[in-house]
C-alpha positions as CSV (number, residue, x, y, z in Angstrom):
1,X,-18.1,18.6,-7.4
2,X,-21.9,18.5,-7.2
3,X,-22.5,14.9,-8.1
4,X,-22.7,15.6,-11.9
5,X,-21.2,13.0,-14.2
6,X,-17.5,13.5,-14.9
7,X,-16.0,13.2,-18.5
8,X,-14.2,10.0,-19.0
9,X,-10.4,10.3,-19.3
10,X,-8.8,8.4,-22.1
11,X,-5.8,6.2,-21.1
12,X,-2.5,5.8,-22.9
13,X,-1.0,2.3,-23.0
14,X,2.6,2.2,-21.6
15,X,5.3,-0.3,-20.8
16,X,4.3,-2.7,-23.5
17,X,0.6,-2.8,-22.4
18,X,1.3,-3.6,-18.8
19,X,0.3,-0.1,-17.6
20,X,-2.3,2.6,-18.4
21,X,-1.4,6.2,-18.1
22,X,-4.0,8.9,-17.4
23,X,-3.6,12.7,-17.6
24,X,-5.8,14.1,-14.9
25,X,-5.8,17.9,-15.0
26,X,-2.1,17.9,-15.9
27,X,-1.2,15.1,-13.3
28,X,0.0,11.8,-14.7
29,X,-1.2,8.6,-13.1
30,X,0.0,5.1,-14.1
31,X,-2.0,2.2,-13.1
32,X,-1.9,-1.6,-13.7
33,X,-4.7,-3.8,-15.0
34,X,-5.8,-4.6,-11.5
35,X,-7.8,-1.4,-11.7
36,X,-10.9,-1.1,-13.8
37,X,-11.5,2.1,-15.8
38,X,-12.8,4.7,-15.9
39,X,-10.8,6.8,-13.5
40,X,-12.7,9.5,-11.8
41,X,-11.3,12.5,-9.8
42,X,-13.4,13.0,-6.7
43,X,-11.5,15.8,-4.8
44,X,-8.1,16.8,-3.4
45,X,-6.2,15.5,-0.5
46,X,-3.0,16.3,1.4
47,X,-0.9,14.8,-1.4
48,X,-2.8,16.1,-4.4
49,X,-5.7,14.8,-6.5
50,X,-7.8,12.0,-5.1
51,X,-9.2,9.6,-7.8
52,X,-11.8,6.8,-7.7
53,X,-11.0,3.5,-9.4
54,X,-12.5,0.0,-9.0
55,X,-10.0,-2.7,-7.9
56,X,-10.8,-5.9,-9.8
57,X,-8.2,-7.9,-7.8
58,X,-8.6,-8.8,-4.1
59,X,-7.2,-6.2,-1.8
60,X,-8.0,-7.0,1.8
61,X,-6.8,-4.9,4.7
62,X,-7.9,-4.8,8.3
63,X,-9.6,-1.4,9.0
64,X,-9.3,-0.6,12.7
65,X,-11.1,2.8,12.7
66,X,-12.8,5.4,10.5
67,X,-12.6,8.8,12.2
68,X,-15.9,10.6,11.7
69,X,-16.3,14.3,11.2
70,X,-18.4,16.3,13.8
71,X,-21.4,16.5,11.5
72,X,-22.1,15.3,7.9
73,X,-22.3,18.9,6.7
74,X,-18.7,19.4,7.7
75,X,-17.4,16.3,5.9
76,X,-14.3,17.3,3.9
77,X,-11.7,14.6,4.8
78,X,-11.6,10.9,5.5
79,X,-9.1,9.3,7.9
80,X,-9.0,5.5,7.9
81,X,-6.9,3.6,10.4
82,X,-5.5,0.2,9.2
83,X,-3.2,-2.3,10.8
84,X,0.0,-0.4,10.0
85,X,0.1,2.3,7.4
86,X,3.1,3.6,5.4
87,X,2.9,6.9,7.3
88,X,3.1,5.0,10.6
89,X,6.3,3.2,9.4
90,X,7.8,6.5,8.4
91,X,7.3,7.9,11.9
92,X,8.7,4.7,13.4
93,X,11.8,4.8,11.3
94,X,12.0,8.7,11.8
95,X,13.8,9.2,8.5
96,X,13.5,12.2,6.1
97,X,13.5,9.9,3.1
98,X,12.0,6.5,2.4
99,X,15.3,4.7,1.9
100,X,18.0,6.6,3.9
101,X,21.8,6.2,4.1
102,X,21.3,4.6,7.5
103,X,19.1,1.9,6.1
104,X,21.6,1.2,3.3
105,X,24.4,0.8,5.9
106,X,22.4,-2.2,7.3
107,X,20.7,-3.8,4.3
108,X,23.4,-2.7,1.9
109,X,23.2,-0.6,-1.2
110,X,20.9,-2.3,-3.8
111,X,22.7,-4.0,-6.6
112,X,21.7,-3.7,-10.3
113,X,19.9,-7.1,-10.0
114,X,17.9,-5.8,-7.0
115,X,17.1,-2.6,-8.9
116,X,15.7,-4.6,-11.8
117,X,12.0,-4.1,-10.8
118,X,12.3,-0.3,-10.9
119,X,11.0,0.8,-14.3
120,X,12.1,4.4,-14.1
121,X,15.6,4.8,-15.4
122,X,16.1,8.2,-13.5
123,X,15.2,6.4,-10.3
124,X,17.7,3.7,-11.0
125,X,20.4,6.2,-11.7
126,X,19.7,8.0,-8.4
127,X,19.9,4.7,-6.5
128,X,23.3,3.9,-8.2
129,X,24.7,7.2,-7.1
130,X,23.9,6.6,-3.4
131,X,26.9,5.9,-1.2
132,X,27.9,2.2,-1.5
133,X,27.6,0.0,1.5
134,X,27.9,-3.8,1.8
135,X,25.1,-5.7,3.4
136,X,25.8,-6.3,7.1
137,X,24.9,-9.7,8.5
138,X,22.3,-9.4,11.2
139,X,24.2,-11.8,13.4
140,X,26.9,-9.1,13.7
141,X,24.4,-6.5,14.6
142,X,22.5,-8.7,17.1
143,X,25.2,-11.0,18.6
144,X,23.0,-11.9,21.5
145,X,20.2,-13.4,19.3
146,X,20.8,-17.1,19.4
147,X,18.0,-18.1,16.9
148,X,19.5,-18.6,13.5
149,X,16.0,-19.1,12.1
150,X,14.9,-15.7,13.4
151,X,17.8,-13.9,11.8
152,X,17.2,-15.7,8.6
153,X,13.5,-14.8,8.5
154,X,14.3,-11.1,9.1
155,X,17.1,-11.2,6.4
156,X,14.6,-12.6,3.9
157,X,12.0,-10.0,4.8
158,X,14.5,-7.1,4.4
159,X,15.3,-8.0,0.8
160,X,15.2,-4.8,-1.3
161,X,13.5,-6.2,-4.4
162,X,9.9,-7.1,-3.5
163,X,9.9,-9.8,-6.2
164,X,12.7,-11.6,-4.4
165,X,11.3,-11.0,-0.9
166,X,9.8,-13.8,1.1
167,X,6.0,-14.0,0.7
168,X,3.4,-14.2,3.5
169,X,2.8,-17.9,2.7
170,X,6.5,-18.7,2.8
171,X,7.0,-16.7,6.0
172,X,4.2,-18.7,7.7
173,X,6.0,-21.9,6.7
174,X,9.4,-20.6,7.9
175,X,11.1,-22.8,10.6
176,X,11.1,-19.8,13.0
177,X,7.2,-19.7,13.0
178,X,6.8,-23.5,13.2
179,X,5.3,-23.4,16.7
180,X,2.8,-20.7,15.6
181,X,2.0,-22.0,12.2
182,X,-1.2,-24.1,12.1
183,X,-2.6,-24.6,8.6
184,X,-5.9,-25.8,10.1
185,X,-6.3,-22.4,11.8
186,X,-5.4,-20.4,8.7
187,X,-8.4,-20.8,6.5
188,X,-8.5,-19.8,2.8
189,X,-11.7,-18.4,1.4
190,X,-13.1,-21.0,-1.0
191,X,-15.5,-18.6,-2.8
192,X,-14.5,-15.3,-4.4
193,X,-15.8,-12.2,-2.6
194,X,-18.6,-10.3,-4.3
195,X,-18.1,-6.6,-4.7
196,X,-21.2,-6.0,-6.8
197,X,-22.3,-3.3,-4.4
198,X,-19.5,-1.2,-5.7
199,X,-21.1,-1.0,-9.1
200,X,-23.8,1.4,-7.9
201,X,-23.7,4.9,-9.4
202,X,-23.4,7.2,-6.4
203,X,-23.2,10.9,-6.2
204,X,-20.6,12.6,-4.1
205,X,-23.1,13.4,-1.3
206,X,-24.3,9.7,-1.2
207,X,-20.7,8.5,-1.0
208,X,-20.0,11.0,1.9
209,X,-23.1,9.8,3.7
210,X,-22.1,6.1,3.4
211,X,-18.6,6.8,4.7
212,X,-20.0,8.9,7.5
213,X,-22.4,6.1,8.5
214,X,-19.6,3.6,8.5
215,X,-17.5,5.9,10.7
216,X,-20.4,6.3,13.2
217,X,-20.9,2.5,13.2
218,X,-17.3,2.1,14.3
219,X,-17.5,5.1,16.7
220,X,-21.0,4.9,18.3
221,X,-20.1,7.5,20.9
222,X,-20.1,10.1,18.1
223,X,-23.7,9.2,17.3
224,X,-26.1,12.1,17.8
Protein backbone atom coordinates (compact mmCIF):
# COMPACT_ATOMS: atom_id res chain seq x y z
CA UNK A 1 0.00 0.00 0.00
CA UNK A 2 1.20 3.51 -0.77
CA UNK A 3 -1.16 5.54 1.39
CA UNK A 4 -3.81 5.86 -1.33
CA UNK A 5 -7.45 5.62 -0.21
CA UNK A 6 -8.90 2.10 -0.11
CA UNK A 7 -12.32 1.24 -1.54
CA UNK A 8 -14.94 0.79 1.17
CA UNK A 9 -16.07 -2.80 1.70
CA UNK A 10 -19.82 -3.27 2.04
CA UNK A 11 -21.00 -5.37 5.01
CA UNK A 12 -23.65 -8.07 5.12
CA UNK A 13 -25.85 -8.14 8.22
CA UNK A 14 -25.76 -11.54 9.94
CA UNK A 15 -27.19 -13.23 13.04
CA UNK A 16 -30.30 -11.08 13.18
CA UNK A 17 -28.39 -7.82 12.93
CA UNK A 18 -26.00 -8.52 15.80
CA UNK A 19 -22.99 -8.96 13.51
CA UNK A 20 -21.61 -7.51 10.29
CA UNK A 21 -19.78 -9.72 7.81
CA UNK A 22 -17.14 -8.40 5.40
CA UNK A 23 -15.52 -10.16 2.46
CA UNK A 24 -11.95 -8.86 2.32
CA UNK A 25 -10.20 -10.31 -0.72
CA UNK A 26 -12.00 -13.63 -0.24
CA UNK A 27 -11.52 -13.69 3.55
CA UNK A 28 -14.68 -13.43 5.66
CA UNK A 29 -14.60 -11.27 8.79
CA UNK A 30 -17.51 -11.05 11.25
CA UNK A 31 -17.52 -8.15 13.68
CA UNK A 32 -19.90 -6.83 16.32
CA UNK A 33 -21.27 -3.32 16.56
CA UNK A 34 -18.50 -2.32 18.96
CA UNK A 35 -16.46 -1.65 15.81
CA UNK A 36 -17.20 1.34 13.64
CA UNK A 37 -17.05 0.86 9.84
CA UNK A 38 -15.40 1.18 7.44
CA UNK A 39 -13.00 -1.74 7.67
CA UNK A 40 -9.66 -1.14 5.96
CA UNK A 41 -7.01 -3.78 5.13
CA UNK A 42 -3.58 -2.37 5.94
CA UNK A 43 -1.29 -5.34 5.32
CA UNK A 44 -0.58 -8.96 6.10
CA UNK A 45 0.60 -10.53 9.34
CA UNK A 46 1.65 -13.96 10.59
CA UNK A 47 -1.99 -15.11 10.66
CA UNK A 48 -3.30 -13.46 7.48
CA UNK A 49 -4.76 -10.10 6.53
CA UNK A 50 -4.47 -7.25 9.06
CA UNK A 51 -7.39 -4.81 9.04
CA UNK A 52 -7.96 -1.43 10.66
CA UNK A 53 -11.20 -0.71 12.53
CA UNK A 54 -12.18 1.87 15.09
CA UNK A 55 -13.39 0.42 18.40
CA UNK A 56 -16.28 2.51 19.72
CA UNK A 57 -16.41 0.68 23.06
CA UNK A 58 -13.75 0.97 25.74
CA UNK A 59 -10.97 -1.56 25.32
CA UNK A 60 -8.24 -0.88 27.85
CA UNK A 61 -5.12 -3.04 28.13
CA UNK A 62 -1.78 -2.49 29.79
CA UNK A 63 0.92 -2.15 27.14
CA UNK A 64 4.27 -3.16 28.59
CA UNK A 65 6.45 -2.71 25.54
CA UNK A 66 6.45 -1.90 21.84
CA UNK A 67 9.44 -3.55 20.20
CA UNK A 68 10.98 -1.11 17.71
CA UNK A 69 12.52 -1.99 14.34
CA UNK A 70 16.20 -1.13 13.75
CA UNK A 71 15.31 1.86 11.54
CA UNK A 72 12.00 3.31 10.30
CA UNK A 73 12.86 2.30 6.74
CA UNK A 74 12.92 -1.37 7.80
CA UNK A 75 9.54 -1.16 9.54
CA UNK A 76 7.47 -4.17 8.42
CA UNK A 77 6.11 -5.74 11.64
CA UNK A 78 4.77 -4.49 14.98
CA UNK A 79 5.24 -6.47 18.21
CA UNK A 80 3.32 -5.15 21.21
CA UNK A 81 3.78 -6.71 24.65
CA UNK A 82 0.76 -6.62 26.98
CA UNK A 83 0.09 -7.98 30.46
CA UNK A 84 -0.54 -11.54 29.30
CA UNK A 85 -1.36 -12.30 25.68
CA UNK A 86 -3.18 -15.37 24.32
CA UNK A 87 0.05 -16.63 22.77
CA UNK A 88 1.71 -16.49 26.19
CA UNK A 89 -1.07 -18.60 27.68
CA UNK A 90 -0.70 -21.09 24.85
CA UNK A 91 2.99 -21.54 25.62
CA UNK A 92 2.31 -21.81 29.35
CA UNK A 93 -0.29 -24.54 28.85
CA UNK A 94 1.89 -26.19 26.15
CA UNK A 95 -1.02 -27.72 24.27
CA UNK A 96 -1.40 -28.28 20.55
CA UNK A 97 -5.00 -27.08 20.63
CA UNK A 98 -6.83 -24.36 22.52
CA UNK A 99 -9.06 -26.75 24.50
CA UNK A 100 -7.30 -30.09 24.81
CA UNK A 101 -8.47 -33.43 26.17
CA UNK A 102 -6.26 -32.82 29.21
CA UNK A 103 -8.17 -29.62 29.96
CA UNK A 104 -11.52 -31.40 29.62
CA UNK A 105 -10.36 -34.07 32.08
CA UNK A 106 -10.16 -31.31 34.71
CA UNK A 107 -12.89 -28.79 33.87
CA UNK A 108 -15.18 -31.40 32.30
CA UNK A 109 -16.55 -31.70 28.80
CA UNK A 110 -18.80 -28.68 28.10
CA UNK A 111 -22.53 -29.40 28.36
CA UNK A 112 -25.10 -28.22 25.80
CA UNK A 113 -25.96 -25.37 28.15
CA UNK A 114 -22.32 -24.30 28.32
CA UNK A 115 -22.03 -24.49 24.51
CA UNK A 116 -25.00 -22.17 24.06
CA UNK A 117 -22.86 -19.09 23.43
CA UNK A 118 -21.12 -20.70 20.41
CA UNK A 119 -22.98 -19.56 17.30
CA UNK A 120 -21.33 -21.92 14.81
CA UNK A 121 -23.22 -25.23 14.67
CA UNK A 122 -20.19 -27.07 13.21
CA UNK A 123 -18.12 -25.94 16.21
CA UNK A 124 -20.81 -27.19 18.60
CA UNK A 125 -20.94 -30.56 16.81
CA UNK A 126 -17.16 -30.85 17.10
CA UNK A 127 -17.29 -30.10 20.84
CA UNK A 128 -20.05 -32.68 21.35
CA UNK A 129 -17.88 -35.37 19.73
CA UNK A 130 -14.98 -34.80 22.12
CA UNK A 131 -14.38 -37.54 24.70
CA UNK A 132 -16.80 -37.07 27.59
CA UNK A 133 -15.32 -36.30 31.01
CA UNK A 134 -17.07 -35.22 34.21
CA UNK A 135 -15.86 -32.05 35.90
CA UNK A 136 -13.40 -32.89 38.67
CA UNK A 137 -13.69 -30.98 41.95
CA UNK A 138 -10.56 -28.93 42.52
CA UNK A 139 -10.52 -30.08 46.14
CA UNK A 140 -9.72 -33.60 44.91
CA UNK A 141 -6.91 -32.29 42.69
CA UNK A 142 -5.41 -30.06 45.39
CA UNK A 143 -6.14 -31.82 48.70
CA UNK A 144 -3.52 -29.76 50.55
CA UNK A 145 -5.26 -26.46 49.79
CA UNK A 146 -7.27 -25.59 52.89
CA UNK A 147 -8.93 -22.43 51.60
CA UNK A 148 -12.42 -23.28 50.36
CA UNK A 149 -12.78 -19.70 49.11
CA UNK A 150 -9.66 -20.01 46.93
CA UNK A 151 -10.94 -23.18 45.29
CA UNK A 152 -14.37 -21.63 44.78
CA UNK A 153 -12.87 -18.58 43.06
CA UNK A 154 -10.81 -20.74 40.71
CA UNK A 155 -13.82 -22.95 39.95
CA UNK A 156 -15.87 -19.91 38.97
CA UNK A 157 -13.02 -18.54 36.85
CA UNK A 158 -12.70 -21.85 34.97
CA UNK A 159 -16.32 -21.85 33.81
CA UNK A 160 -16.35 -22.73 30.11
CA UNK A 161 -19.12 -20.34 29.06
CA UNK A 162 -17.76 -16.77 29.38
CA UNK A 163 -21.31 -15.48 29.92
CA UNK A 164 -21.56 -17.63 33.07
CA UNK A 165 -17.99 -16.98 34.22
CA UNK A 166 -17.28 -14.72 37.19
CA UNK A 167 -16.69 -11.10 36.17
CA UNK A 168 -13.75 -8.95 37.26
CA UNK A 169 -15.99 -6.94 39.59
CA UNK A 170 -17.44 -10.10 41.14
CA UNK A 171 -13.95 -11.59 41.54
CA UNK A 172 -12.73 -8.49 43.38
CA UNK A 173 -15.67 -8.83 45.77
CA UNK A 174 -15.08 -12.56 46.32
CA UNK A 175 -14.36 -13.59 49.94
CA UNK A 176 -10.93 -14.94 48.98
CA UNK A 177 -9.80 -11.44 47.95
CA UNK A 178 -11.42 -9.70 50.92
CA UNK A 179 -8.07 -8.73 52.44
CA UNK A 180 -6.86 -7.24 49.15
CA UNK A 181 -10.09 -5.66 47.96
CA UNK A 182 -10.27 -1.95 48.75
CA UNK A 183 -12.97 -0.09 46.85
CA UNK A 184 -11.37 3.22 47.86
CA UNK A 185 -8.20 2.21 46.01
CA UNK A 186 -9.96 0.93 42.90
CA UNK A 187 -11.13 4.14 41.23
CA UNK A 188 -13.55 4.17 38.32
CA UNK A 189 -13.11 6.85 35.68
CA UNK A 190 -15.97 9.33 35.99
CA UNK A 191 -15.52 10.79 32.51
CA UNK A 192 -15.43 8.87 29.23
CA UNK A 193 -12.10 8.72 27.45
CA UNK A 194 -11.76 10.83 24.33
CA UNK A 195 -10.34 9.03 21.32
CA UNK A 196 -10.87 11.90 18.88
CA UNK A 197 -7.22 11.69 17.90
CA UNK A 198 -8.01 8.39 16.17
CA UNK A 199 -10.28 10.20 13.71
CA UNK A 200 -7.30 11.62 11.84
CA UNK A 201 -6.86 10.49 8.24
CA UNK A 202 -3.35 9.02 8.24
CA UNK A 203 -1.35 7.47 5.45
CA UNK A 204 0.43 4.16 5.96
CA UNK A 205 3.80 5.93 6.30
CA UNK A 206 2.40 8.32 8.91
CA UNK A 207 0.97 5.41 10.92
CA UNK A 208 4.32 3.62 10.77
CA UNK A 209 6.13 6.72 11.98
CA UNK A 210 3.74 7.20 14.93
CA UNK A 211 4.11 3.55 16.01
CA UNK A 212 7.88 3.79 15.59
CA UNK A 213 8.01 6.95 17.73
CA UNK A 214 5.94 5.21 20.44
CA UNK A 215 8.29 2.21 20.38
CA UNK A 216 11.34 4.46 20.74
CA UNK A 217 9.64 6.32 23.60
CA UNK A 218 9.29 3.01 25.47
CA UNK A 219 12.80 1.88 24.46
CA UNK A 220 15.02 5.00 24.60
CA UNK A 221 18.18 2.90 24.24
CA UNK A 222 17.15 2.32 20.61
CA UNK A 223 17.15 6.06 19.94
CA UNK A 224 19.68 7.14 17.35
